[in-house]
DRENBA-451526 format. One record per residue (C-alpha): x, y, z; residue in three letters. Coordinates in steps of 0.05 Angstrom, whole numbers, plus 32768, in hexadecimal, padded with zeros to 4 digits. Layout:
XYZALA
...
***
This chain:
80D680297F70MET
80EE800B7FC0VAL
810180387FE8ASN
811F801E8032GLU
811480578056LYS
80C180538040ARG
808B8047806EVAL
805A80188047TYR
800F80208056ILE
7FEE7FE7805FILE
7F9C7FDE8050SER
7F877F9F8076PRO
7F637F898031SER
7FAD7F848014ASP
7FB07F4F803ELEU
7F827F20802CSER
7F8A7EF57FE6TYR
7FD17F117FE8ILE
7FF27F0D7F9FCYS
803C7F2D7FABTYR
80467F387F6CHIS
800B7F6D7F65CYS
80197F827FB2ALA
805E7F9B7F97TYR
80477FBF7F5FLEU
800E7FE47F88LYS
803D7FF67FBCLYS
807E800C7F9FASN
806580207F53TYR
801D80357F6AASN
800680027F2DILE
7FC97FD77F37TYR
7F8A7FC57F19ASN
7F577FF27F48SER
7F1D7FCC7F30GLY
7ECA7FDF7F31VAL
7EA77FF17F64SER
7E617FE17F5FALA
7E3080177F87GLY
7E057FE47F9EILE
7E3A7FB87FC0THR
7E4D7FFB7FEFSER
7DF87FFE7FF5THR
7DF37FB68019LEU
7E357FC88038ASP
7E127FF98059GLY
7DCA7FD5806CILE
7DEC7F9F808BGLU
7E237FCA80B8LYS
7DDD7FF380CELYS
7DB67FB280DBHIS
7DEF7F9B810EPHE
7DF87FDB813BLEU
7DEB7FD38180GLY
7DE67F9481A7ASP
7E1A7F63818DCYS
7DF27F2281A9LYS
7DD37F368162LYS
7E117F25813DILE
7E187EDF8163SER
7DF97EC681ADGLN
7E3B7EAE81BAASP
7E597EED81BBLEU
7E607F108201PRO
7E337F528215ASP
7E4E7F9181F2GLY
7E427FC881B5GLU
7E4C7FBE8177VAL
7E6480098152ILE
7E6E80218114ASP
7EB5803E8108PRO
7E99807F80E4TYR
7E9E805B809AASN
7EE180878091ILE
7F358076808CILE
7F63807580C4PHE
7FA7806F80CAPHE
7FD5804C80FDSER
8015805D811FLYS
805380498100GLU
804980038114LEU
80917FCD8112LEU
80977F8580F3ASP
80BD7F51810DASN
80FA7F7880ECLYS
80EC7FB68107GLN
80DB7FD180C8ARG
80A1800A80CDPRO
8060800680ACPHE
8017801D80B4ARG
7FD5800F80B7LEU
7F9B802F8089LYS
7F5280158089GLY
7F1080208091LYS
7EEF7FE580C7GLY
7EA87FD080C0ASP
7E9A7FC58104ALA
7EB87FCC814FILE
7E967FA88185ILE
7EA77FC881D5LYS
7E8F7F898207PHE
7E7F7FA3823ELEU
7EB87F80826DASP
7EE17FB08246GLY
7F017F878210ASN
7EF27F9581C4ALA
7EDF7F6B8183GLY
7EF17F7A813BILE
7EBC7F5E8111VAL
7EB37F5D80B9ASP
7E707F5C8097PHE
7E847F2F804DLYS
7E487F2A801ETHR
7E5E7EE08009SER
7E407E948010LYS
7E547E75804EPHE
7E177E348040LYS
7E0E7E01800FARG
7DC67E137FE3GLU
7D967DD87FF5GLU
7D777DD07FB9ASN
7DB27DE57F86ASN
7DD17D947F73LYS
7E117DB67F4ETHR
7E1E7DEA7F94ASP
7E667DCE7F9ELYS
7E657E037FDDPHE
7E887DD8801BSER
7EA57DDA8062ASP
7EE37DE98047ASP
7ECF7E27801ASER
7EC07E48805BLEU
7EF97E388083LYS
7F247E4F803ESER
7F027E978046LYS
7F057EA5808FVAL
7F527E8D8085ASP
7F5C7EC1804EGLU
7F367EFE8071TYR
7F557EF280BASER
7F8F7F1F80A1PRO
7F607F558092GLN
7F427F4A80D9LEU
7F827F4B8102HIS
7F937F8A80DEALA
7F5A7FAD80F1TYR
7F697F9C813CSER
7FB47FB28132LEU
7F9E7FEC8109LEU
7F6280088149TYR
7F917FFB817CSER
7FC580248160ASN
7FA280608146LEU
7FC780A0812DGLU
7FBB80D98150THR
7FEB8111813DASP
7FC381428123GLU
7FFC815680F5GLU
7FFB811480C8PHE
7FAC811280CCLEU
7FAB815480AEALA
7FE081398079GLU
7FBC81018069LYS
7F7A81258067SER
7F548133801ETHR
7F3F817F802BALA
7F5381AF8000LYS
7F6981ED802CTHR
7F9481E68065VAL
7F6C81FB809BGLU
7F3781CC8082SER
7F6C819A808ELYS
7F7381A780D5LYS
7F2C81AB80E2GLU
7F22816280C5SER
7F5E814E80EFALA
7F3F816A8127ARG
7F07813D8115LYS
7F1E8103810DLYS
7F408106814FLEU
7EF3810B8177GLU
7EE780D18155LYS
7F2C80A68161ILE
7F1580B281A7LYS
7ECF80818199ASN
7EF880538173VAL
7F39804A8195SER
7F37800481AEILE
7F687FD381D9LYS
7F7D7F9681ADALA
7F447F718195ALA
7F3B7F3081BBLYS
7F037F158193THR
7F037F1C813ELEU
7EC57F008115GLY
7EAB7F0080CFILE
7E607F0980C2VAL
7E557EE8807EPHE
7E117EFA8061ILE
7DF27EDF8023TYR
7DA97EEC8004PRO
7D7A7EB68011ASP
7D417EBF7FEBGLY
7D0D7EF27FCDVAL
7CD57F0A7FF7ILE
7C9A7F0D7FCEGLU
7C707F507FD1SER
7C697F917FA7ASN
7CAE7FA27FA5ARG
7CDF7F6E7FA6LEU
7CFF7F577FE8GLY
7D3D7F2C7FF5VAL
7D4F7F0D8036TYR
7D917F03804DPHE
7DB07EC88080SER
7DE97ED380A1TYR
7E237EAB80CBGLN
7E557EC580F7TYR
7E907EA880F1GLU
7ED27EB18130PRO
7F117EBA8127LEU
7F527EA08143LYS
7F757EDD8163VAL
7FBB7ECF814EASP
7FE77F0E8154MET
80297EEA8151LYS
800E7ECD8107ASN
7FFA7F0F80EAPHE
803B7F3180F9LYS
80637EF480D3ASP
803B7F09809BLEU
803D7F5880A0ILE
80937F4480A1THR
808C7F158065ASN
80647F4F8041TYR
809A7F7E8047LEU
80D07F548039ASP
80AF7F4A7FEEVAL
809F7F947FF0LEU
80E87FA87FFFTYR
81067F7C7FC0LYS
81297F997F88LYS
80FA7F767F5DGLU
80B57F5C7F58PRO
80A97F127F6APRO
80947EEA7F32PRO
804E7EEB7F19ILE
80327EAC7F3BPRO
800D7E807F08GLU
7FCF7E7F7F3ESER
7FB97EC07F22CYS
7FAE7EA07ED7GLY
7FCA7EC77EAFTHR
7FE07E9A7E7BLYS
7FC67E967E33ALA
7F867E687E36GLY
7F7B7E707E7FLYS
7F457E967EA2SER
7F5C7ED87EC8MET
7F537EC27F1CLYS
7F627F017F42LYS
7F967F2B7F2ACYS
7F897F507EE6LEU
7FCD7F7B7EEFSER
7FFC7F4B7ED9HIS
7FD87F497E8ESER
7FD27F947E90PHE
80087FB57EB1PHE
804F7F927EC3TYR
80877F997E99ASP
80CF7F947EBFVAL
80EC7FC47E86LYS
80BB7FFB7E9ALYS
80C57FF57EDFLEU
81117FFB7EDAARG
810280397EAAASP
80CF80587EE1LEU
810D80507F0FASP
813F806F7EE2LYS
811080A67EDAASN
810680AC7F2BASN
***
């Protein structure tokens, strides 16, 4: 149910490949398809993050001197922020890496295990420069969200204790105190540098153990916080509507078409059920 006094909490990942219909169901009714997380994915993510810690020149020689730090792989909340219509919202998430440059500026980097170039020996490979640009554009809101998050971290101990998953009141307070110590290390000014490191397997190293080697490519992003705030404002406009927007055809829910990205239309959406939920609440 839409509540005009509600402060929506938005994850950076919510803002890439947006389906506004699904966003409405998730944020207002907690109805969504969570998918299945593969353990190998998190293992690869951990290896990648660890590799790039330290000198940021490992990511790209074009970056200024600085150090890549790990934001602890834990979820942080932002303070209440305002969109262009002065409506409050919070950001919630955990980024891949923060760069602290020697000149005092900061950067946000995200690692994506994703194809970023053509395979030379594959005649059917349709990957193009446009494909890479499309990926960069789609991931850009995530990076801007992380910049806004880590430059506006919530430090209210009571709020942090309330959001803690610890079991007892005392352990929640202790959890909040520990998070405050971590916030001191990861808090930044608004990032001047945003970038994505695309990582993809290139081949196998032959030995008595199966070894895979990866190539990577750094893609810098244009920092455009005005455009990002416009996106957030439009996102909240949709969430505050009385009913969800129509199911977009691009989500492939029509008979005979393959599913593309949003499974929740087929499995969850029913206007009458939503209205019944509103009545019961």
